[in-house]
Structure formats: C-alpha cells, structure tokens
N, C-alpha and C positions, 0 to 999 in steps of 0.2 A: 288061597294064594292068588295074587294078582297076575293075570296073564301078561306075558311080555309083549311089547309092541311088535307087530309083524314087520319083517324086513322087506324092502322092495325087491322084486325078482331081478336077478341078473339079466342083463340084455342078452338076447340070443346072438352068439357070434356069427359073423358072416359065413364061416366055414361049416356051420350046421347044414346038413344035407337038405332039410326042408326049406330053410331060408334061402339057400343057394338056388334051389329049384324055383322058388318064387321070383328070383332075380334073373334067372338064366336067359329068359327071352329078351330082356333089356340088354344084357351083355352081348348076346349074339348079334342083335341089331347094332350095337355099338361098333362091333368089328366090321360089319357091312358098311356102315357110314364112314369109318376110318379108311377102308380100302377104296371106297368111291372117291373120297376127297383126295387121296394120294394120286389116284389115276387122273383126276381133273387137273391137279397142280402140275403133274408131269406133262400132260397134254398142252398146258399153257407155257411150258418151257422153264418151269421152276426146278431147282435142285433142293432136295431135302438135306438139311444140315442138322447137326447134333451138338448144340452148345453145351459146355460143361455146366453141371449143376452148381459147383462151387465157384463163387465169384468174390472179388475184393470188395464189391459193393452190391447189396441186394436190390438196388434201385433207390431213388430218392424222393418218393412220394410221401407226403406228410403222414397219411393214415394207413400206410402199408407196414405190417410188422413182419420181421424176418426171423428165421432160425439161424443162430450163430454157432460157430464151432472153431476149434483151434486146429490148424495144420501143424503137426510136429515134424520138423525137418530132421534128416539123419544126424545133424550136429546138435540136436535137442532144442534148437531155437524154435520159437512158436510164431505163427502168423495167423492173425484173425481173418477168418473167411465166413461167408454166408451162403446158405442155399438161396438160389435166385428166386425172386418173386415173379420174375419174367425173364425170358432170354433176350430181352430187347437190346441191352448194351452189347452183348456178344454178337448179335445179328448185325448191328450197325457197324461193328468192327469188320465183319466179313464183307459188308458193302464197301468199306474203305479199302479192303484188300483187293477188291476188283470183282466180286460177285455182283450180279445184276438182278437176278430173280431167285429168291430163296424162301423156303418155308421150314418151320420147325413144328413138330407135333410130339410134345413130350411133357414130362412132369414139371410143375412149378410148385412153390411152397410158400404158404403165407400163414403166419402165426395169428392167434386170437380170432380165427375165423372158423365157425362151425354152425351149420344150420341146413335148412332144406336146399339152399342154393350155394352153400359155402362148405369147403372142406380143407383141412390143413395141407393135404397133397392132392393136386388136381392136374388135369391135362390142359395145356394151353396150346392153341393153334395160332402161330404168328407167321405172317408173310410180309415180304418187302419187295417193292418194285422200284428199281433205280430208274430215274428219268420219267416217271409217270406221275400225273396229277393225282391228288387224293380222291377226286371223283371216280377214278378207275376202281378204287377200293370199294366204293359203293356198289358198283356193278359186280365186283367179286362177291360181296356179301349176299347180294340177291341170288347169285349162282349157287353159293354154298347152301343157302336155305333150300333151294330146289333140289340140290343133290342129296341133302340129308333126308328130305321128305321122300324122294324116290327110293333111296336105299332102305328106308324103314317101311315103305309101302303105306304112307300116310297122306291123307288129303288135307289135314288141318293140324296145326300145332295148338296145344292147349296146356294151360297151367292154372290151377285154382279157379276154374270156371271162366277163364278168359281165353279166347281163341284167336288165331290169325291164320290166313291162307298163305303158306310159304311160297306159293307160286305167283302171287300178285307182286307187281313192282312195289318196293318200299316207298312210302310217302317220304319226301324230303322236306324237313321242317327245320328252320333255324331256331336256335334257343330263344332268340328275341321274339320271333313269331309265336313260339309256344307260350312264353310268359305273357304276351299280350292276349292270346286267344284263351288260355285256360286260367290265368290268374289276374288279368286286367292290369298288368304291370309293364311299364316302359323300361325294360332292362337296360337298353342302351343309354338311357338318361342317367343311369347310375355308374356309367363307365367313362373313363377318360383315357387318352393315349398313354398315360403314365400309371394307371391303376384303377381304383374304384372308390366310390363314395358311399360309405356305410350309412350315413344319415339319410341320404335320399332313398336307398333301398329299404331301410328300416321303416321310413314313413309310408312308402308304398305298400310294404308288407302288412303294416298295421291296418291300412285302409282296406286291404284285401282280406282281413280277418285271420292273418297268419300270426300265431303266437310264438314268441321267442324271448330268450333271456337278455337282460341288459348287457351282459358281458359277451354275448355272441358276436362274432366278426361278420363282415360282409359275406365271406364264404360260408359261414354257418347258416346265415339267413337264406342265402341262395339255395343251399342244400335242402332246407326245410320246404321252400317253395317247390323245388324240383320234386321232392318225395311226395308232398301232400297234394299238389295240384297238377303237375305235369306228367309224371310217370303213370298215374292211374288212367290218364286220358290218351296215351299213345300206345302204338303197337297192338291195337285192337282191330280185328277184321283183316287188316293188312299190316305187315311190318312197318316200322317207322325208323328213319334215319334222322336223328337229332343232331344238327350240325352247327358249325360256327359258334363254338363255345367261347365265353369270355377269355381273353388272352391270359388273365390272371389265374385261370384254372387250366392252363394248357402249357405246362413248363417245358414240354418236349416237342411242341408243335410250332411251326413257323406262323407269323402273323398273316392274316388275310390281307393281300395287297391293297384292296379297295377300302379297308377299314381296319386300322391297327388295333382297335379296341377288341376285336375278336380274332380267333385263331383258326387255322385249318385243322380242326378236330371234330370228329363226329362219333356218336355212339349208336349202335343198332339195337332196337327193341322189337320183341315179338311176344305176344301173349302176356304182356306185363313184365317180361324178363329182359334185363339188359344183357346182351350177348357179346357185343364187341365194342372195342375202343380203337379208333384209328386216327392217324396224324398225317398231314403233310409235314415231313420231318424237319425240325430245326437243325441247321448245320453250322451255325456260327459258334465257334468254340467259346468266345468270351461271353456272349449272351447266354449260352447254355450253362456255363459255370455259374454265372450270376443267378440264373433261375433256380438251379439245383441248390445252391448255397442258401437262397431265400427259403426254399422248401424245408431245408434242414434246420434253419433258424426257427421256423414255425413249429417244426416237430420238437425241437428242444423246449420251446415255450409250453407246448401242450403235454408232452410225454416225458420231458426231462432227459432225453437222449437224442442222438443223431447218428446217422450212418455216414461213412466216408463217401466222398465223391470219387468216382473212378477216374483217375488222371489219364489212364490209357484211353478211356472212352472219349474224354475231352480232346486229347491229342488226335485221335482217329477222325474226329469230325472235320478237321482241316483237310483230310483227304477223301472224305465221304462225298459221293455225288449227290445231287438233288434226288430225293426219293420219297416214297410214301410207304407207310407200314401200318399193319393192323394186328390186334391181338383179340382172339375170340375164345371164350370159355367153351371148350369142346364138350365137357360133361353136361353143361347146360343145354347145348344144342341137342345132344342125345336125349336128354330129358324131354325136351319139347317134341322131338321127332318120335318118341316112343310112348309118350303119355305118362312117364314116370312122375311121381309126386315128390321124390326126395333124391338128392344127389347120390346117396349111398346105394340106391337101386341100380345105378349105372356104372359103379366102380367095381372092378374085379376084386380088389382086396382093400376095402376101406381101412383107414387108420382106426384101431380099436378105441372105443370110449372107455373111460374109467369104470371099473366094476365096483359096486358097493362093497364096503368092508364085510368080511365074513364073521367078525366077532363084535 
C-alpha cells in the first residue's frame, strides 16, 4: 500500500506556553518602550487621543487595502464603514476642533499585508503639532529612536544583518539627492510643476540598469528605483531621513515653497527598515479633494475599486491650522529596539494564520 503524503504540521499558536515564553522578553520591552514614549509626549505638552477604529473612509492611498463592515442602525438601515488604516483623518479633525498637540498610540488595520514587517492589525504611533514646521518632526523622530533604545537597553538597532546607532543624529537626505547618489538619476528632471514625465524617468532607469515592464507608470518605476537602489543604501550606521518626496507621491502634504515639484514629506529609515512617514500637512480643501480623488481613480484602474472620500475631513481642513504630523510603525520600532526578527514576536496576540486542513 502506498503511504499517504505527510501533512504539514500546524503552526504553534501564540498562546502555547513555550512559544509565549520565547516571546515574553520582547513583549515586556514593548511595554517599557510604550510607557517611555507616553512620558516623553506628556512632557512635550501633548494630549493622548483615542480616534474611533470605524471610519467612513479608511484613507485614500492607492495601495492601502482596508477591512470593510456594515453598521446596522436600530431602524435596520445599513451604513458602510471601514476599520481605519491610520487615525490620520480623525486626528486632523481634532486639530480643526482646536487641539494643538496630540498623539495616538493604538491599533490600525490593513488588509493584504502579512510578513516579517507587516501584520493585518498593528500599532500606529501618530502625532501632530499645530503651528510647527515639519522639520520639528525630524527632531521628534530622533528623540523617539533614543527613547526606544534607552527603554530597551540597546546600543544598536539591527535587522537582517544591518545595524544603525539610534543615538546618532539622522542623516537628512532629499529624495533627489538619493537618486543622484545611489542610482545616478536626475529625478528633478523627470518632474514638472504639474506632474511627472514617464518617458524621461524610463530612459534614465534603463541607463541605470533598472528593469521594468512597458505598462509600468512613472510611480511604478520610481518605486523600483527606490527599492532596488535607494533603500538598501540608507539607514545604515545611522538613521536616515529621506525628505522632499515628489509632490505626485505626497497627496496629503503641502508643496515645498521653494520648489513645487516636491512636497514636505519625509520617511525615517533605520537598519534598512522604513519606520515613519511625516508631512507638512496640506490644508487646502479643494486641492486635497482633487488629490484624493486622483488617488482613488488610480486605485480604480489598478484594483477595480475605490474608497469614499471623507467629506467631513475635507470640510474640517477649512478650519484646521497649519500643522505637521507623523505616523510611525510602533511594532517595527520595538522590533529594532529588541532585536526581534519577526513582527509577531512583539505582538501580544497576533492574528492567527490559517491552519492546514485536517482531512
């Protein structure tokens, strides 16, 4: 008789005592980091806020996928709602209401994401400063790295063989400078005040040895260059702040006054990991609506669906003061500060993975 094929073993659940024991040191450090950050924000004059998880729009970025649900009212009518992919819209409404320094440290939800650095439910740290330039957020990011390192008792952050000193001042590097330095590409030559020139970027990418498909857009080619040439070269030794993103890739950020081709957006990298995304916030309601509608048109083209634009958010922008805000992946920060290799090591109760069939 032919032996039946062996079945893959079921993954050990997170609540298994031995597995929990392996993770517990990371989780205790997580709590220390969380407490230290809350103390720092309080000392800086921030108020912690708790935005609702259910929103009329989950956000309007092209490649972010949401969890949807129906709210059933007492009269049996139904309302489509979404778990937030970020508390950003709610926080900006609070700025419009009169708050000036706020932070949120709570769960966010993104579909179609799972891996060493991604999880369907994760913790987002967001903070906003009314009346502050976005350079202030760069200083905040440097402070947060130091706080996490101190709370975890670490002298270095590491991930997959790459390390960075969290106590060194982050290098500030514009996206254009990074493209020139690490890919030999003049990125600004591919940008105009009204958008971007795919043909110019495509030619430069080919010259640099970047491979891409004929149907890929300017944004697709940009992402390939970023992933293949830029990200491997930054955040090593010291953290890196990659700033002044092309305006076409910064739908929620205000333009840089000295060059409208780029926007007041930066990302924080350490040990090869992207940790934070920050903006000098766009507050023009008409421009913001147009940007979000364009994002959703592109989403419709790629995925065949779109999310609604939050009309209350657009209306609130008319009352929102000039501000800067940042979103940081708290779980990733904990990973770097503890030396964890997978995000599930630093989550108290990870979302279970599918179990193989029993028959």
